[in-house]
C-alpha positions as CSV (number, residue, x, y, z in Angstrom):
1,M,-6.3,11.9,25.4
2,V,-8.5,14.6,26.5
3,S,-10.7,15.9,23.1
4,K,-10.6,19.4,22.4
5,H,-14.3,21.0,21.8
6,Y,-14.8,21.8,18.2
7,T,-17.0,24.2,16.5
8,D,-19.2,22.9,14.7
9,R,-17.2,25.0,11.8
10,E,-14.1,23.6,12.9
11,L,-15.6,19.8,12.9
12,K,-16.7,20.7,9.1
13,E,-13.3,22.2,8.7
14,L,-11.4,19.3,9.9
15,H,-13.6,16.6,7.9
16,E,-13.0,18.5,4.8
17,H,-9.6,18.0,5.6
18,R,-9.8,14.2,6.1
19,E,-12.4,14.0,3.1
20,N,-9.6,16.1,1.0
21,T,-6.8,13.6,2.1
22,L,-8.7,10.6,1.4
23,S,-9.6,11.6,-1.7
24,V,-5.8,11.3,-3.0
25,T,-6.0,8.0,-2.1
26,L,-9.3,7.2,-3.7
27,I,-7.3,9.3,-7.1
28,G,-4.7,6.8,-6.4
29,Q,-6.5,3.9,-6.5
30,R,-8.2,5.3,-9.8
31,R,-4.7,6.0,-11.8
32,H,-3.8,2.9,-10.9
33,A,-7.3,1.2,-12.6
34,I,-6.5,3.7,-16.0
35,L,-2.9,2.6,-16.3
36,F,-3.1,-1.1,-15.9
37,E,-6.9,-1.7,-17.3
38,P,-5.2,-2.7,-20.3
39,Y,-3.1,-5.3,-18.3
40,N,-6.8,-6.2,-16.2
41,V,-5.0,-6.1,-12.8
42,S,-6.0,-3.9,-10.0
43,H,-4.0,-1.7,-7.8
44,T,-4.0,-3.8,-5.2
45,E,-3.2,-6.8,-7.5
46,Y,-0.2,-4.4,-8.3
47,R,0.7,-4.1,-5.3
48,A,0.5,-7.9,-4.4
49,M,2.7,-8.4,-7.8
50,A,5.5,-5.9,-6.8
51,L,6.4,-7.2,-4.1
52,L,6.6,-10.9,-5.3
53,F,8.8,-9.2,-8.2
54,F,11.5,-7.5,-5.1
55,S,11.4,-11.4,-3.6
56,N,12.1,-14.6,-4.0
57,G,8.5,-15.5,-2.9
58,C,6.3,-15.3,-0.1
59,E,3.9,-16.4,2.6
60,P,0.1,-15.2,2.2
61,S,0.1,-14.2,6.0
62,V,3.1,-11.9,5.3
63,M,1.8,-10.9,2.6
64,A,-0.9,-9.6,3.9
65,D,0.6,-8.0,7.0
66,K,3.0,-5.6,4.2
67,L,0.1,-5.0,2.4
68,M,-1.4,-4.1,5.0
69,I,-4.8,-5.6,4.0
70,L,-7.1,-8.5,5.8
71,R,-5.7,-12.1,5.4
72,Q,-9.2,-12.8,3.4
73,T,-8.7,-10.2,0.8
74,M,-5.2,-10.9,0.4
75,T,-6.7,-15.1,-0.2
76,K,-8.3,-13.5,-3.4
77,V,-5.9,-11.7,-4.4
78,I,-3.6,-14.8,-4.9
79,D,-6.2,-16.0,-6.2
80,S,-6.9,-14.4,-9.0
81,L,-3.8,-14.1,-9.5
82,E,-3.5,-17.7,-10.0
83,A,-6.7,-17.6,-12.4
84,K,-4.3,-15.0,-14.3
85,G,-1.7,-17.2,-14.9
86,Y,0.6,-15.1,-12.6
87,A,1.6,-16.9,-9.7
88,V,1.3,-19.7,-8.4
89,R,1.1,-21.3,-4.6
90,T,3.4,-24.0,-3.6
91,V,4.5,-25.6,0.1
92,H,6.7,-23.8,1.8
93,P,10.5,-25.0,0.8
94,Y,10.7,-25.0,4.8
95,D,7.5,-25.9,6.7
96,R,5.7,-28.0,5.0
97,R,2.8,-27.1,6.8
98,K,2.6,-23.4,5.2
99,L,1.8,-22.1,1.5
100,F,4.4,-20.0,-0.7
101,V,3.4,-17.8,-3.2
102,N,5.9,-17.1,-6.3
103,L,5.8,-15.6,-9.2
104,L,5.5,-17.0,-12.6
105,P,7.4,-15.7,-15.6
106,E,4.8,-14.8,-16.6
107,G,3.8,-12.9,-13.5
108,K,7.7,-11.6,-13.7
109,R,7.4,-10.2,-17.5
110,V,3.8,-8.4,-16.4
111,A,4.6,-7.0,-13.0
112,R,7.7,-5.6,-14.6
113,E,5.9,-3.9,-17.0
114,L,3.9,-2.3,-15.0
115,L,6.7,-1.2,-12.3
116,C,8.1,0.6,-15.3
117,L,4.5,2.1,-16.4
118,E,4.4,3.1,-13.0
119,S,7.5,4.4,-12.6
120,D,7.4,6.5,-16.3
121,Y,4.2,7.7,-14.8
122,I,5.7,9.3,-11.2
123,A,8.9,10.6,-13.4
124,G,6.5,12.2,-15.5
125,V,5.0,14.3,-12.7
126,D,8.2,14.1,-10.2
127,G,9.9,16.1,-13.2
128,R,6.9,18.6,-13.1
129,F,8.9,20.0,-9.8
130,T,12.7,20.9,-9.0
131,E,14.9,18.9,-6.8
132,E,14.6,20.7,-3.5
133,E,10.9,20.9,-4.0
134,M,10.5,17.0,-3.7
135,Q,13.0,16.8,-1.1
136,T,10.6,19.0,1.1
137,Y,7.6,17.3,-0.3
138,R,9.2,14.1,0.7
139,S,10.1,15.3,4.0
140,L,6.6,17.1,4.9
141,A,5.3,14.1,4.0
142,A,7.7,12.0,6.2
143,R,7.1,13.9,9.5
144,I,3.6,14.2,9.0
145,Q,3.0,10.3,8.7
146,Q,5.7,10.3,12.1
147,A,3.3,12.4,13.8
148,R,0.2,10.7,12.8
149,E,2.0,7.7,14.2
150,D,2.9,8.9,17.5
151,V,-0.7,10.2,18.1
152,M,-2.5,6.8,17.3
153,Q,0.4,5.5,19.7
154,E,-0.5,8.3,22.9
155,I,-4.4,7.0,22.2
156,L,-3.4,3.4,22.4
157,R,-1.2,4.2,25.3
158,E,-4.4,5.8,27.1
159,R,-6.7,3.0,26.5
160,G,-4.6,1.0,27.8
161,G,-3.6,-0.9,24.8
162,N,-0.4,-2.1,23.8
163,V,-1.0,-2.3,19.9
164,E,1.9,-2.6,17.5
165,L,1.5,-0.4,14.5
166,P,3.1,-1.7,11.1
167,P,6.6,0.3,10.6
168,I,6.1,3.3,8.6
169,K,7.8,3.2,4.7
170,E,9.6,6.0,4.0
């Protein structure tokens, strides 16, 4: 992919767009911090708890991959969830060399409360738009994400890399 020659103004506008996109992510994380503050659960801990809530346990490495976070970070998240009495590491049921993480009953209870809290918030936001507007939003968001994936794959192919990006979640 040959880089286009950008004017300083074009670069500034593109940079501001990227910063606005990033701020949406940061605002989302801040929203979670506010919503979950009474529970003393971070955004990443919430994501891990939600993953475990909807599964019958998971290996830490698989959790890290699914949540797209570093494995070292996942270890710290699991340590924190264990310290709070929400999760436990056990020996993998089929391979004693591996670890497996499950939510404890208290972790399941808190995860369910957090999922309900998040769902109420999202329903409140979505309720301010028509179903047609939400369909349009979801469709455009999926197309934008797919375009990002496609362009990234083009760049990686041009670099001679054969990197498999994680699948897009809709």
